[in-house]
C-alpha positions as CSV (number, residue, x, y, z in Angstrom):
1,M,42.6,172.4,133.1
2,D,44.4,172.7,136.3
3,L,45.7,169.3,137.1
4,S,45.8,165.5,135.5
5,I,45.7,162.7,138.2
6,V,47.3,159.7,136.7
7,I,46.7,156.0,138.5
8,I,48.0,152.9,137.3
9,N,45.5,149.7,137.7
10,Y,47.0,146.1,137.5
11,K,44.5,143.9,139.1
12,C,43.4,145.7,141.5
13,A,40.0,147.3,140.5
14,D,38.9,147.3,144.2
15,F,41.7,149.4,145.3
16,T,41.5,152.1,142.3
17,L,37.7,152.6,142.6
18,N,38.1,153.4,146.4
19,C,41.0,155.7,145.5
20,L,38.5,157.3,143.0
21,K,35.8,157.6,145.3
22,S,38.1,159.5,147.6
23,V,39.5,161.8,145.0
24,F,35.9,162.7,143.6
25,E,34.6,163.0,147.3
26,F,37.2,165.3,148.8
27,T,38.7,167.2,145.7
28,R,37.1,171.0,145.4
29,G,38.0,174.2,143.8
30,I,40.5,173.2,141.1
31,S,39.3,171.5,137.7
32,F,40.9,168.4,137.2
33,E,40.9,165.1,135.0
34,V,41.5,161.7,136.2
35,I,43.5,158.9,133.8
36,V,43.9,155.5,134.4
37,V,45.9,153.5,132.9
38,D,45.6,149.8,132.9
39,N,48.3,147.5,132.6
40,D,46.9,144.6,130.7
41,S,45.1,143.4,133.9
42,K,43.2,140.8,131.8
43,D,39.8,141.1,134.0
44,D,36.9,143.1,134.3
45,S,38.7,146.1,135.8
46,K,37.5,148.4,132.8
47,K,34.0,147.3,133.0
48,R,34.0,148.1,137.0
49,I,36.1,151.2,136.8
50,V,35.0,153.0,133.9
51,G,31.2,151.9,134.5
52,S,31.4,153.7,137.8
53,Y,33.6,156.7,136.8
54,P,32.6,157.0,133.0
55,Q,34.0,160.9,133.2
56,I,37.9,159.3,133.7
57,K,40.0,158.6,130.8
58,W,40.8,154.8,130.5
59,I,44.5,154.0,128.6
60,E,45.1,150.2,127.9
61,M,48.5,149.4,127.9
62,T,49.0,145.5,125.6
63,C,51.3,144.2,128.4
64,N,52.1,145.0,132.2
65,A,54.6,147.8,131.0
66,G,55.3,148.7,134.6
67,F,55.4,151.9,136.6
68,S,57.5,154.1,134.3
69,R,55.9,153.7,131.1
70,A,52.3,153.4,132.4
71,N,53.0,156.8,133.9
72,N,54.5,158.4,130.8
73,A,51.5,157.0,128.9
74,G,49.0,158.9,131.0
75,M,51.5,162.0,131.3
76,K,51.3,162.3,127.4
77,E,47.5,162.3,127.3
78,A,47.3,164.9,130.4
79,Q,45.7,168.2,129.5
80,G,46.4,169.7,133.0
81,R,49.2,172.3,133.8
82,H,50.5,170.2,136.5
83,I,50.6,166.3,137.2
84,L,50.0,164.0,140.2
85,L,50.8,160.2,140.2
86,L,48.8,158.7,142.6
87,N,49.0,154.9,143.7
88,A,45.8,153.0,143.1
89,D,46.3,151.5,147.0
90,T,45.8,155.2,148.4
91,L,43.1,157.3,150.1
92,V,42.6,161.1,150.4
93,F,40.4,162.1,153.6
94,D,40.5,165.8,153.1
95,D,40.8,168.4,150.2
96,V,44.7,167.4,150.2
97,I,45.1,167.7,146.4
98,S,43.6,171.3,146.1
99,R,45.9,172.2,148.8
100,C,48.9,170.8,147.7
101,F,48.0,172.2,143.9
102,H,48.0,175.7,145.5
103,R,51.0,175.0,147.2
104,L,52.8,174.5,144.0
105,E,50.9,177.6,142.1
106,T,52.4,180.0,145.0
107,N,55.7,178.7,145.5
108,P,58.0,179.1,142.0
109,D,60.7,177.5,143.6
110,I,59.4,174.3,144.3
111,A,59.2,171.7,141.3
112,A,57.3,168.9,143.2
113,I,55.7,168.0,146.3
114,G,55.1,164.7,147.8
115,G,52.6,163.6,150.1
116,I,53.4,162.1,153.7
117,Q,52.6,158.3,153.8
118,L,50.1,157.3,156.8
119,Y,48.6,154.0,157.9
120,E,45.0,153.3,157.5
121,D,44.3,154.5,160.9
122,K,46.2,157.7,159.8
123,S,49.5,157.0,162.2
124,P,52.7,157.8,160.5
125,M,54.2,155.6,158.1
126,P,58.5,155.4,158.1
127,F,59.5,155.9,154.6
128,Y,62.8,157.3,153.2
129,R,63.3,160.9,152.3
130,S,66.8,160.9,151.2
131,F,68.9,159.2,148.5
132,A,71.5,158.4,151.6
133,E,68.7,156.8,153.4
134,I,68.1,154.4,150.7
135,R,71.5,153.6,149.6
136,R,72.6,153.0,153.1
137,T,70.0,150.1,153.1
138,F,71.6,148.6,150.1
139,F,74.5,147.3,152.4
140,I,73.4,144.4,154.5
141,L,75.5,144.6,157.6
142,P,75.1,144.0,161.3
143,N,72.6,146.1,162.7
144,K,74.9,147.5,165.2
145,P,75.6,150.9,166.0
146,F,79.4,150.8,165.0
147,F,78.4,149.7,161.5
148,Q,76.0,152.3,161.1
149,Q,78.2,155.1,162.1
150,I,80.6,153.8,159.4
151,L,77.7,154.1,156.8
152,H,76.6,157.5,157.9
153,K,80.3,158.6,157.5
154,T,80.6,157.0,154.2
155,I,76.7,158.1,152.8
156,P,76.1,161.4,154.5
157,E,73.0,163.1,154.2
158,T,72.4,166.6,152.1
159,L,71.5,169.2,154.3
160,Y,69.3,171.9,153.0
161,A,68.5,175.2,154.3
162,D,64.7,174.8,153.8
163,P,63.6,172.0,156.1
164,N,60.5,170.8,154.0
165,Q,63.2,170.1,151.1
166,V,64.5,166.3,150.6
167,D,66.5,164.5,147.9
168,W,63.4,161.9,147.1
169,L,60.0,162.2,146.8
170,V,57.9,158.8,146.8
171,A,55.6,158.6,143.7
172,A,52.5,157.2,145.4
173,F,51.5,160.7,146.0
174,L,53.7,163.2,143.8
175,M,52.5,166.1,142.2
176,V,54.8,167.6,139.5
177,K,54.8,171.3,137.9
178,G,54.3,170.9,134.3
179,E,57.2,172.9,133.7
180,T,59.2,170.9,135.5
181,I,58.6,167.7,133.3
182,E,59.4,169.7,130.5
183,K,62.8,170.7,131.9
184,A,63.6,167.4,133.6
185,G,61.8,164.7,131.3
186,K,59.4,162.1,131.9
187,M,60.3,158.8,134.1
188,D,63.3,156.7,132.8
189,E,61.6,154.0,131.1
190,D,64.3,151.5,131.4
191,F,63.0,150.9,134.7
192,F,60.0,148.4,135.0
193,L,59.1,148.8,138.9
194,Y,60.9,150.2,141.8
195,G,63.8,152.8,141.7
196,E,62.2,155.1,139.1
197,D,60.7,157.9,141.5
198,V,64.0,157.9,143.0
199,E,65.8,158.6,139.7
200,W,63.2,160.8,138.5
201,S,63.6,162.6,141.7
202,G,67.2,163.2,141.1
203,R,66.5,164.9,137.8
204,L,63.1,166.7,139.2
205,G,65.4,168.0,142.0
206,K,67.7,170.0,139.4
207,A,64.8,172.0,138.2
208,G,63.5,173.1,141.6
209,K,62.8,172.2,145.1
210,L,61.4,168.8,146.2
211,C,59.4,169.2,149.0
212,Y,57.2,167.2,151.8
213,F,54.5,169.7,154.0
214,D,52.8,168.3,157.2
215,D,49.5,169.3,156.1
216,I,50.0,167.0,152.8
217,R,49.3,163.6,153.8
218,F,47.6,160.9,152.3
219,I,46.3,156.8,153.4
220,H,48.7,154.3,151.4
221,L,47.1,151.3,151.9
222,E,50.8,149.5,151.5
223,N,50.0,146.3,154.0
224,K,46.8,145.3,152.3
225,N,48.3,145.2,148.8
226,P,48.1,141.5,147.3
227,F,51.2,141.8,145.8
228,R,53.2,142.7,148.7
229,R,56.0,140.5,150.0
230,E,56.1,138.5,152.8
231,N,58.4,136.4,154.8
232,I,60.9,139.1,154.6
233,S,64.3,138.7,156.7
234,W,67.2,141.1,157.5
235,V,69.1,139.7,155.0
236,N,66.7,138.9,152.4
237,R,64.7,142.3,152.9
238,F,64.9,143.2,149.1
239,S,62.9,141.6,146.4
240,V,65.2,140.6,143.0
241,Q,63.2,143.3,141.1
242,M,63.7,145.7,144.0
243,Q,67.5,145.3,143.7
244,V,68.0,145.3,139.8
245,S,66.3,148.6,139.9
246,N,68.1,149.7,142.6
247,F,71.4,148.9,141.2
248,L,70.5,150.3,137.9
249,W,69.5,153.6,139.9
250,V,72.9,153.7,141.5
251,R,75.0,153.0,138.3
252,K,72.8,156.0,136.7
253,Q,73.2,158.6,139.3
254,Y,76.5,158.0,141.2
255,G,78.5,156.0,138.6
256,I,80.5,152.9,138.2
257,A,82.6,153.0,141.4
258,A,79.6,153.3,143.4
259,Y,77.7,150.6,141.7
260,L,81.0,148.2,141.5
261,V,81.3,148.7,145.3
262,L,77.6,147.2,145.6
263,I,78.4,144.4,143.3
264,I,81.5,143.5,145.3
265,H,79.8,144.1,148.4
266,Y,77.0,140.9,147.6
267,L,79.8,139.0,146.0
268,T,81.5,139.1,149.5
269,L,78.5,138.4,151.3
270,A,77.1,135.4,149.8
271,P,79.8,133.0,150.9
272,M,80.5,134.9,154.4
273,F,76.8,134.1,155.1
274,F,77.3,130.5,154.4
275,I,80.3,130.4,156.4
276,W,79.0,132.3,159.5
277,K,75.7,129.7,159.3
278,I,77.6,126.6,159.3
279,M,80.2,128.0,162.3
280,V,77.2,128.4,164.3
281,N,75.6,125.4,163.5
282,I,79.0,123.6,164.6
283,K,79.3,125.6,167.8
284,S,75.5,124.3,168.5
285,F,76.5,120.6,167.8
286,R,74.1,120.7,165.0
287,N,74.5,119.2,161.3
288,P,76.9,121.8,159.9
289,F,74.0,122.5,157.0
290,F,71.3,122.9,158.9
291,Q,68.9,125.9,158.1
292,L,70.9,127.4,155.1
293,E,67.8,128.4,153.5
294,N,68.5,132.2,154.1
295,Q,71.7,131.6,152.7
296,L,70.9,130.0,149.4
297,I,68.1,132.5,148.9
298,F,70.4,135.4,149.1
299,A,73.2,133.4,147.0
300,R,70.3,133.0,143.8
301,K,69.3,136.6,144.2
302,T,72.8,137.8,143.7
303,K,73.4,135.2,140.9
304,V,70.0,137.2,139.3
305,I,71.5,140.6,140.0
306,L,74.4,139.5,138.1
307,K,72.8,138.6,134.9
308,Y,72.0,142.3,134.7
309,F,75.9,143.2,135.2
310,F,77.1,144.0,131.6
311,K,73.8,145.9,130.7
312,T,73.7,148.0,134.0
313,I,77.6,149.1,133.9
314,F,77.3,150.2,130.6
315,K,73.7,151.8,130.9
316,M,72.2,149.6,128.0
317,K,69.2,151.0,127.0
318,Y,67.1,147.9,128.1
319,F,63.8,147.1,129.9
320,Y,65.0,145.8,133.4
321,K,62.1,143.6,134.1
322,I,63.3,140.2,135.5
323,S,61.5,136.9,134.2
324,P,59.0,135.2,136.4
325,H,61.4,132.4,137.1
326,E,63.8,134.8,138.7
327,N,61.2,136.3,141.1
328,I,62.7,134.3,144.2
329,K,60.8,134.6,147.3
């Protein structure tokens, strides 16, 4: 078997069916299997998906196990020489999977290849490709050139001789050599959602190059995902789960000092946001406590992040999944 394709389904049978349709329609010239891992959807997903594609392997998780654990369960059952992690909310529109497979096969120095994300109309979708890019976004500073220059000097990009090489491959479309997984290990199961592909890329990159290529492209229907957040502001642009996972990644990969800098940054910002808004209200002759919703949300989110402080700083083995009541919108 050449390739095993692992897709996670969680209450998204329509997405998964469309993804599978595109995979089976366009993938040619290689032998492959598809493994769908269901994260306890508690709906008719199995009936619909297996009924339409009886040739797939179906794995039932006993709970919503998140991204890492579900993908690891799929990889454990995989028979292919290489593995493709593919989001359910994606579509391929040509033989990109075979092309990616052969690119891996013919380049011994490449450990894994990611897909360039496109919107539904096939226009480019912006996404991060480096650790430095994502780390800089964690610092919530005024979007002014002065502050951005400081961040770029403090957290510079990693420079590679190969223009296709990057730090981080997004796991919406991520093809990895089997031998790479044997060297680097599977995904870190401390992560529930977010951050896991960043952390995994750090380990995969030690086994060989991580690359994007212009001809490896796919459609990511991210904006149509029903679980996508809305009402995002500059201050509250991260979900709580995302930041708990991101801070965990920073602690694991960059150490205590880098993690503490982020914690101190957030602790400092929480009162500063309140003071700034109150001063703006007074200057505008409004009630000092007018429209403090964003400030309150940020303070509440920071409080939840602090709940995981000791577990994170000591890198305790733990399933870092926030509780439903901690999911502050």
